[in-house]
C-alpha positions in Angstrom: -146.9 -49.5 69.4 -150.4 -49.0 68.2 -151.0 -47.6 64.7 -153.2 -44.6 64.5 -155.5 -43.8 61.5 -156.7 -40.4 60.6 -160.4 -39.7 60.3 -160.4 -39.4 56.5 -158.9 -42.9 56.2 -161.5 -44.4 58.6 -164.3 -42.7 56.7 -163.1 -44.0 53.4 -162.8 -47.6 54.7 -166.1 -47.4 56.5 -167.9 -46.1 53.3 -166.4 -48.9 51.4 -167.8 -51.4 53.9 -171.2 -49.8 53.9 -171.4 -50.0 50.1 -171.3 -53.8 50.5 -169.5 -54.4 47.1 -166.7 -56.2 48.9 -166.5 -58.3 52.1 -165.0 -56.9 55.3 -162.1 -59.4 54.8 -161.4 -58.1 51.3 -161.5 -54.5 52.5 -159.2 -55.3 55.4 -156.7 -56.9 53.1 -157.0 -54.0 50.6 -156.3 -51.3 53.2 -154.0 -53.4 55.4 -156.1 -53.1 58.6 -157.6 -55.6 60.9 -161.1 -56.8 59.9 -162.4 -56.0 63.4 -161.4 -52.3 62.8 -163.3 -52.3 59.5 -166.4 -53.7 61.2 -166.0 -51.2 64.1 -165.7 -48.2 61.7 -168.6 -49.3 59.7 -170.8 -49.6 62.8 -169.7 -46.1 64.0 -170.5 -44.6 60.6 -173.9 -46.1 60.6 -174.7 -45.1 64.2 -173.5 -41.5 63.8 -174.5 -40.7 60.3 -177.5 -38.7 61.4 -175.2 -36.2 63.1 -174.0 -35.1 59.6 -177.5 -33.7 58.8 -178.1 -31.7 62.0 -178.5 -28.0 61.6 -175.4 -25.8 62.0 -175.2 -24.1 65.3 -177.1 -26.8 67.2 -174.2 -27.1 69.6 -174.4 -23.4 70.1 -178.1 -23.6 70.9 -177.4 -26.3 73.5 -174.8 -24.2 75.2 -177.1 -21.1 75.1 -179.9 -23.1 76.6 -177.7 -24.5 79.3 -176.5 -21.0 80.1 -180.0 -19.6 80.3 -181.1 -22.5 82.4 -178.3 -22.0 84.8 -179.2 -18.3 85.1 -182.8 -19.1 85.8 -181.9 -21.5 88.5 -179.8 -18.8 90.1 -182.6 -16.4 90.0 -185.0 -18.9 91.5 -182.6 -19.5 94.4 -182.3 -15.8 95.0 -186.1 -15.3 94.9 -186.5 -18.1 97.4 -184.0 -16.6 99.8 -185.7 -13.1 99.5 -189.2 -14.7 100.0 -188.1 -16.5 103.2 -186.5 -13.2 104.5 -189.7 -11.3 103.8 -191.8 -14.0 105.6 -189.5 -13.8 108.6 -189.8 -10.0 108.7 -193.6 -10.0 108.2 -193.8 -12.4 111.2 -191.6 -10.2 113.3 -193.6 -7.1 112.5 -197.2 -8.5 112.7 -196.8 -11.6 114.8 -198.5 -13.9 112.3 -197.7 -15.7 109.1 -198.7 -14.0 105.9 -202.1 -15.2 104.6 -201.5 -15.7 100.9 
């Protein structure tokens, strides 16, 4: 059965590895984890550290933008349908295509 580690433990081990005061092997023996896990957690910490400094509510902004975009696409579709309908009716009434 696989052993699971909580995020606080992973962060503690990864920070220890980033400091560079001890080797990955020493850290692995100290915390009784496999050296590959220490290296993986260190890599993940370094890759995702920038996320910690993002503004609060940025996820909310992305969701809000996606919702607005979806609404705009819906409106564009509706306007296209209405435009085609009006072109068709114009042609039926006047016998020619509109000249705009």
